C-alpha positions as CSV (number, residue, x, y, z in Angstrom):
1,X,79.3,49.6,94.2
2,X,79.7,52.3,91.5
3,X,79.0,56.1,92.4
4,X,76.0,57.4,90.9
5,X,77.0,61.7,89.8
6,X,74.2,63.7,89.5
7,X,74.6,65.7,86.2
8,X,73.1,68.2,84.6
9,X,72.5,68.5,80.6
10,X,75.0,71.3,80.3
11,X,77.8,69.1,82.4
12,X,77.1,66.0,79.9
13,X,77.6,67.9,77.1
14,X,81.2,69.5,78.2
15,X,82.0,65.9,79.4
16,X,81.4,64.7,75.8
17,X,83.6,67.6,74.3
18,X,86.5,66.8,76.6
19,X,86.3,63.3,76.2
20,X,86.4,63.8,72.2
21,X,89.9,66.0,73.3
22,X,91.2,63.0,74.7
23,X,90.5,60.5,71.8
24,X,92.0,62.9,69.3
25,X,88.5,63.2,67.9
26,X,88.3,66.8,68.2
27,X,90.8,69.3,68.1
28,X,91.7,71.9,71.2
29,X,90.9,75.0,69.6
30,X,87.5,74.2,68.2
31,X,86.8,72.5,71.6
32,X,87.2,75.5,73.4
33,X,85.0,77.4,71.1
34,X,82.2,75.2,71.6
35,X,82.9,75.3,75.2
36,X,83.4,79.4,75.0
37,X,86.3,79.3,77.0
38,X,89.9,80.0,76.7
39,X,92.6,77.7,75.9
40,X,94.3,77.9,79.6
41,X,90.8,77.0,81.0
42,X,90.5,74.0,78.6
43,X,93.6,72.4,79.8
44,X,92.8,73.5,83.5
45,X,89.3,71.2,82.7
46,X,91.2,68.4,80.9
47,X,93.6,68.1,84.0
48,X,90.9,68.4,86.2
49,X,89.1,65.4,84.1
50,X,92.1,63.0,84.0
51,X,92.8,63.2,88.2
52,X,88.7,62.7,89.0
53,X,86.9,61.4,86.0
54,X,83.9,62.6,85.0
55,X,83.4,64.0,88.8
56,X,85.8,66.3,87.9
57,X,83.6,68.2,85.2
58,X,81.3,69.2,87.6
59,X,81.2,72.9,89.2
60,X,82.9,73.2,92.5
61,X,80.5,76.2,93.2
62,X,77.5,73.6,93.3
63,X,76.1,73.3,96.9
64,X,78.6,76.1,98.2
65,X,77.3,79.3,99.9
66,X,76.4,82.1,98.0
67,X,78.7,85.2,97.7
68,X,75.1,87.0,98.1
69,X,74.1,85.1,100.5
70,X,72.4,87.4,103.3
71,X,74.1,87.9,106.2
72,X,72.8,86.3,109.4
73,X,72.5,89.9,111.5
74,X,71.1,91.2,108.9
75,X,68.4,88.6,108.3
76,X,67.9,88.8,112.4
77,X,67.5,92.4,112.0
78,X,64.5,92.4,109.4
79,X,62.8,89.7,112.1
80,X,63.3,91.8,114.9
81,X,61.5,95.1,113.1
82,X,58.8,93.1,112.7
83,X,58.8,91.8,116.1
84,X,57.2,95.8,116.8
85,X,53.5,95.5,117.1
86,X,53.5,98.9,115.0
87,X,55.5,96.9,111.8
88,X,53.3,93.9,111.5
89,X,51.8,94.6,108.3
90,X,54.9,96.6,106.6
91,X,55.3,95.7,102.8
92,X,59.2,95.0,101.6
93,X,59.2,98.2,99.9
94,X,58.3,100.4,103.0
95,X,60.0,97.9,105.7
96,X,63.3,99.4,103.7
97,X,62.9,102.5,103.8
98,X,61.9,102.7,107.6
99,X,65.3,100.7,108.2
100,X,67.2,103.3,106.3
101,X,65.4,106.0,107.8
102,X,66.3,104.2,111.6
103,X,69.9,104.2,110.5
104,X,70.3,100.5,110.0
105,X,71.8,99.1,106.8
106,X,71.0,99.1,103.1
107,X,69.0,95.8,102.4
108,X,67.7,95.0,99.0
109,X,64.0,94.7,98.5
110,X,64.6,91.4,97.3
111,X,66.1,90.0,100.3
112,X,64.2,91.5,102.5
113,X,61.1,89.6,101.0
114,X,62.4,86.4,101.1
115,X,63.1,86.6,104.4
116,X,59.5,87.9,105.2
117,X,58.3,84.9,103.3
118,X,60.5,82.4,104.7
119,X,59.7,83.4,108.3
120,X,55.7,83.5,107.1
121,X,55.5,87.4,107.8
122,X,54.5,88.4,104.5
123,X,52.2,86.9,101.4
124,X,52.9,88.3,98.0
125,X,49.6,88.8,96.3
126,X,47.9,86.3,93.9
127,X,47.5,87.0,89.9
128,X,44.2,89.1,89.7
129,X,42.0,89.5,87.1
130,X,43.0,92.8,85.4
131,X,40.8,94.9,83.6
132,X,42.1,97.4,81.0
133,X,41.6,100.6,80.5
134,X,42.4,103.1,77.8
135,X,45.6,105.0,78.6
136,X,44.8,109.2,79.1
137,X,48.0,111.2,78.9
138,X,48.9,113.8,81.3
139,X,47.6,117.0,81.5
140,X,51.2,118.9,80.8
141,X,51.0,121.7,83.4
142,X,50.7,122.0,87.1
143,X,46.9,123.0,88.3
144,X,45.5,121.9,84.8
145,X,43.3,119.3,86.4
146,X,43.1,118.4,89.9
147,X,41.4,115.3,91.0
148,X,39.9,115.3,94.0
149,X,38.3,112.4,96.0
150,X,37.4,111.6,99.7
151,X,38.9,108.2,101.1
152,X,36.3,107.3,103.8
153,X,38.2,104.5,106.5
154,X,39.1,103.5,110.0
155,X,42.5,105.5,109.7
156,X,42.9,105.7,113.7
157,X,42.7,101.6,113.2
158,X,40.5,102.0,116.4
159,X,42.2,104.2,118.4
160,X,39.5,107.3,117.2
161,X,36.4,107.5,115.1
162,X,36.3,106.5,111.2
163,X,36.9,109.7,109.2
164,X,37.5,110.8,105.3
165,X,40.7,112.1,104.0
166,X,39.9,114.8,101.5
167,X,42.7,114.5,98.5
168,X,43.4,116.9,96.2
169,X,46.2,115.6,93.2
170,X,47.4,117.6,90.6
171,X,47.1,115.7,87.1
172,X,50.3,116.2,85.3
173,X,52.9,115.7,88.7
174,X,50.8,113.0,90.9
175,X,51.8,115.6,93.3
176,X,49.5,115.4,96.4
177,X,48.6,119.2,96.9
178,X,46.2,119.2,99.7
179,X,45.2,116.6,102.2
180,X,42.6,117.2,105.0
181,X,40.8,114.9,107.8
182,X,37.2,115.5,108.2
183,X,33.9,113.7,109.8
184,X,32.3,112.9,106.5
185,X,32.5,114.1,103.0
186,X,30.0,116.8,103.3
187,X,29.3,120.1,101.8
188,X,30.9,122.1,104.1
189,X,33.9,120.2,104.6
190,X,34.5,120.3,100.7
191,X,34.0,124.1,100.6
192,X,36.5,124.7,103.6
193,X,39.4,122.4,102.1
194,X,38.6,123.9,98.8
195,X,39.4,127.4,100.4
196,X,42.2,126.2,101.8
197,X,43.7,125.0,98.2
198,X,42.9,128.0,96.6
199,X,44.5,130.5,99.0
200,X,47.5,128.4,99.5
201,X,47.7,127.8,95.2
202,X,45.6,129.7,93.3
203,X,42.5,128.9,91.0
204,X,43.0,125.5,89.2
205,X,41.3,125.2,85.5
206,X,39.5,122.4,86.4
207,X,38.6,120.0,89.2
208,X,38.0,116.4,88.6
209,X,35.5,114.2,91.3
210,X,33.6,111.7,91.1
211,X,29.6,111.9,91.0
212,X,28.9,112.1,94.8
213,X,25.9,114.2,95.9
214,X,28.3,117.6,97.1
215,X,29.3,117.6,93.0
216,X,26.5,117.1,91.2
217,X,22.2,116.7,91.7
218,X,22.2,112.8,91.6
219,X,18.5,112.5,91.6
220,X,17.4,111.6,88.3
221,X,14.5,113.7,86.6
222,X,14.7,116.5,89.1
223,X,12.6,119.6,88.0
224,X,13.1,121.8,90.7
225,X,16.3,124.4,91.1
226,X,18.9,125.2,88.9
227,X,20.5,121.7,88.8
228,X,23.7,122.7,90.5
229,X,25.2,122.2,93.8
230,X,26.4,124.6,96.0
231,X,29.7,123.0,95.6
232,X,29.6,123.4,91.5
233,X,28.1,127.1,92.2
234,X,31.1,127.8,94.2
235,X,33.2,126.5,91.4
236,X,31.1,128.7,88.4
237,X,32.0,131.9,90.9
238,X,35.5,131.3,90.5
239,X,35.6,130.3,86.9
240,X,36.9,126.8,87.8
241,X,35.1,124.3,85.5
242,X,33.9,121.0,87.3
243,X,34.1,117.4,85.8
244,X,32.4,114.3,87.2
245,X,34.1,111.2,86.6
246,X,31.8,108.5,85.1
247,X,34.4,106.0,86.9
248,X,36.6,105.4,89.6
249,X,39.4,104.4,87.1
250,X,38.8,107.7,84.8
251,X,40.5,109.2,87.9
252,X,42.4,106.2,88.4
253,X,45.8,108.5,90.4
254,X,43.9,109.9,92.9
255,X,42.2,106.2,93.7
256,X,46.0,105.0,93.6
257,X,47.0,107.5,96.1
258,X,43.9,106.8,98.0
259,X,45.5,103.2,98.7
260,X,49.0,104.4,99.1
261,X,47.6,106.7,101.9
262,X,45.7,103.7,103.3
263,X,49.4,101.9,103.2
264,X,51.6,104.2,104.5
265,X,50.2,106.9,106.0
266,X,47.7,104.7,108.4
267,X,51.2,103.4,109.7
268,X,53.0,106.5,109.9
269,X,50.1,107.8,112.3
270,X,50.3,104.4,114.5
271,X,54.0,105.0,115.0
272,X,53.4,108.6,116.0
273,X,50.4,107.2,118.7
274,X,47.9,109.7,116.5
275,X,44.5,109.4,117.4
276,X,42.1,112.3,116.6
277,X,41.5,114.5,113.3
278,X,42.9,117.2,115.2
279,X,46.9,115.9,115.9
280,X,46.0,113.8,112.3
281,X,46.0,117.2,110.7
282,X,49.0,118.6,112.2
283,X,50.6,115.7,111.1
284,X,49.7,115.9,107.4
285,X,52.3,118.3,106.3
286,X,55.6,117.1,107.4
287,X,54.4,113.5,106.0
288,X,53.0,115.2,102.7
289,X,56.5,116.8,101.9
290,X,58.5,113.6,102.0
291,X,55.8,111.8,100.5
292,X,55.9,114.0,97.3
293,X,59.5,114.2,97.1
294,X,59.0,110.5,96.5
295,X,56.3,110.2,94.0
296,X,55.9,113.4,92.9
297,X,57.0,113.9,89.1
298,X,58.1,116.4,87.0
299,X,55.4,118.2,84.6
300,X,56.2,118.3,80.7
301,X,55.5,122.2,80.7
302,X,57.1,124.3,83.5
303,X,53.7,126.8,83.6
304,X,51.7,127.1,86.2
305,X,47.9,127.2,85.1
306,X,46.7,128.3,88.7
307,X,45.1,131.9,88.2
308,X,45.6,134.3,91.6
309,X,42.3,135.5,92.7
310,X,40.8,138.9,92.1
311,X,39.8,141.5,94.0
312,X,36.0,141.0,93.3
313,X,35.9,137.5,95.0
314,X,34.4,138.0,98.5
315,X,35.4,134.1,99.8
316,X,33.3,134.4,103.0
317,X,30.1,134.9,100.5
318,X,31.8,132.1,97.9
319,X,32.5,129.7,100.3
320,X,29.1,129.2,102.0
321,X,25.5,127.5,101.4
322,X,24.0,130.4,99.3
323,X,20.2,130.0,98.9
324,X,17.2,132.5,97.4
325,X,13.9,133.3,98.9
326,X,11.1,135.3,98.6
327,X,9.9,137.9,101.2
328,X,6.3,137.7,102.3
329,X,4.0,140.9,102.6
330,X,4.7,141.0,106.1
331,X,9.0,141.1,105.6
332,X,9.2,137.6,106.8
333,X,10.9,134.4,105.5
334,X,11.5,130.9,106.3
335,X,14.8,129.4,106.6
336,X,16.0,126.0,108.0
337,X,12.9,125.7,110.6
338,X,13.6,129.4,111.7
339,X,11.9,132.3,110.5
340,X,13.1,135.8,110.3
341,X,11.7,139.1,110.3
342,X,13.5,141.8,108.0
343,X,13.3,145.3,109.3
344,X,13.3,148.2,107.0
345,X,14.3,151.5,108.1
346,X,11.4,153.3,105.2
347,X,9.3,152.5,102.6
348,X,8.7,148.7,103.9
349,X,6.3,148.4,100.8
350,X,9.5,147.9,98.3
351,X,10.5,144.6,99.8
352,X,7.3,143.3,99.9
353,X,7.8,139.5,97.8
354,X,11.0,140.7,97.0
355,X,14.1,138.1,96.3
356,X,16.9,137.9,98.6
357,X,19.7,135.7,98.9
358,X,20.8,133.6,102.2
359,X,24.3,133.1,102.9
360,X,24.8,130.6,105.6
361,X,28.5,129.8,107.5
362,X,29.8,126.7,108.9
363,X,29.0,128.1,112.1
364,X,25.5,128.8,111.1
365,X,25.4,132.3,111.2
366,X,22.9,133.8,108.6
367,X,23.1,136.7,106.4
368,X,20.3,137.4,104.4
369,X,21.3,140.5,101.7
370,X,19.2,142.3,98.9
371,X,20.6,143.8,95.9
372,X,24.2,143.2,97.7
373,X,22.9,145.0,100.6
374,X,23.2,143.1,104.1
375,X,19.5,143.7,105.9
376,X,18.8,143.7,109.1
377,X,16.9,140.5,110.7
378,X,15.9,138.8,113.9
379,X,14.6,135.4,114.0
380,X,10.9,135.8,114.7
381,X,10.0,132.0,115.8
382,X,11.7,129.3,116.1
383,X,9.4,126.0,114.2
384,X,8.2,123.3,116.4
385,X,10.2,120.4,116.0
386,X,8.1,117.2,114.7
387,X,6.1,115.2,117.4
388,X,8.0,112.8,119.4
389,X,7.3,109.0,118.5
390,X,5.9,107.3,121.3
391,X,5.4,103.7,121.8
392,X,3.2,101.7,123.6
393,X,5.0,100.9,126.5
394,X,5.6,104.5,127.5
395,X,2.4,106.1,126.1
396,X,0.1,105.7,129.4
397,X,3.4,107.2,131.4
398,X,3.5,110.1,128.9
399,X,-0.6,111.1,129.2
400,X,0.2,110.5,133.3
401,X,2.9,113.5,133.2
402,X,0.8,115.5,131.1
403,X,-2.5,114.9,133.8
404,X,-0.3,115.8,136.3
405,X,1.1,119.0,134.2
406,X,-2.6,120.7,133.2
407,X,-4.2,123.1,135.6
408,X,-8.0,122.2,136.9
409,X,-10.0,125.0,135.8
410,X,-12.4,126.5,138.2
411,X,-15.6,128.7,137.0
412,X,-16.8,131.7,138.5
413,X,-19.6,131.9,141.5
414,X,-22.2,133.3,139.3
415,X,-21.0,130.7,136.4
416,X,-24.6,129.2,135.2
417,X,-22.9,125.8,135.5
418,X,-22.1,126.2,139.2
419,X,-24.0,123.6,141.8
420,X,-27.8,124.5,142.4
421,X,-28.0,126.1,138.8
422,X,-30.2,124.3,135.9
423,X,-29.8,121.1,137.5
424,X,-26.3,120.7,138.1
425,X,-25.2,119.3,141.6
426,X,-21.7,118.2,140.9
427,X,-18.3,120.3,139.9
428,X,-17.3,119.9,136.5
429,X,-13.9,120.6,136.3
430,X,-11.7,121.1,133.0
431,X,-8.0,120.7,132.1
432,X,-6.4,123.4,129.9
C-alpha cells in the first residue's frame, strides 16, 4: 500500500527543482538561486531526497514544538491570576502590568491574550461600525485648553453609593490634571473642584465642557436673567474662556479617559477595598501620578499657558452662588424661602429699593453686600413649606388629629349667646 504524503505548494515546487537537478535538466547554481539557498544547503537537500524520497523535502520543523511556545508554568500563572475574584474582568494589557508589578515574569500581551481566549477568560471585542470624525490638532501649550467632564458610574461596584468623577484633562498633553469624586454633577461641586484646580495650577486659557445645565442655560427661549450660569459667571470673573462642545466626540480626549478610568480605576479601588467617596478621593493622587507617567505626552511647546491668580481675586466671593436682589421699603429681601431683614445704622432710606448682592456658600452661609460692603442682616421669617399631600386613606386620621389638638372656646358669662339669652337653650362651642 502506497504511503500518502501531505505537501504544501512550496514543498512541491522544491521537489520539482531538486528532481530537475537529479535528472541533469537544471544546473545546481541555478537551482540554488531559484530556491534561495546556498550550494552547501542544496547538497544537503539532494542527499535527503536520495535517502528519504519525496518525504525528505518536507521540513522537519513541521509538527514540532515551537521555540516560542509559552512555558507551562507561565501559563498556569496567568490562569491563577484570574482565579482571584478581583481580577475577573482584567484585559491582557492590564494583566501584564499587574503581573510585572507583583514581581512576576514578563509575558507578552499576545501570549496572555491567547491563554485567556483558550481558557475562555476573555473575549475579543467584535468589529464595530466606526464613525469618521475630522481630526483636531492638539493645542501646543499646557493649560491652553482643559477638557472637563463628569462621569456618573457605579464606581464602587455596589460596595458604596453611585457617584460622579469630575475629570480635568489637558488637551496638549492628555495628562489628567485633576480628579475628584462627588455625589452628583451640580454647580457647587463643579465650583469647588475648579477652585482646587486653579489654586494648584493657576488660571487656564479655556475650559471645554459639554452642554450640561451647569455650564450653559439649556432652556431655549429663556428671556429672564443674563443668560449666564453660576459657573460661566465664575469663569468670566477669572478671565477664563468657556467653550461648550457640540458633541461628545468633540471632546474625545476626556471621553476616552473616562473609559480608561472605568476600566483601570475601578479595578484598582476594588483591590484596595475602597467603598466610599472620602477614601476614593484620598486614593486618587498616587494613582494619578502612575497613570500620567504611562499615558501623558510631551507638549509641542515648553511654555505654560496657566496664569497666576491676582491680588484682586477674592476666591470666596467668586466660587459661590451669586445673585442680585432688590430691597423693599422696609429693608427686607426674600432669598431661598427665607426673608432677611437688613439693619442700617443711619439713613435707612438710602437702602430702600437698593440693589444688593447675595453670596451663598456651600455650607449655607449667606452674605449680603451693597456696593462691596457687607450688611448686617437677620433671618426674619422662615416661609411656610408647601402643603403636605395626604391620601384619601390618611385624610380621616389627619382630621381626627386636628380636632383633638383644637381648643374649645368658652364664652364669658354675660355673653349674649349664653343659655337663657335670646332663646338659646344649649351652649355653643367653637374650635379655634
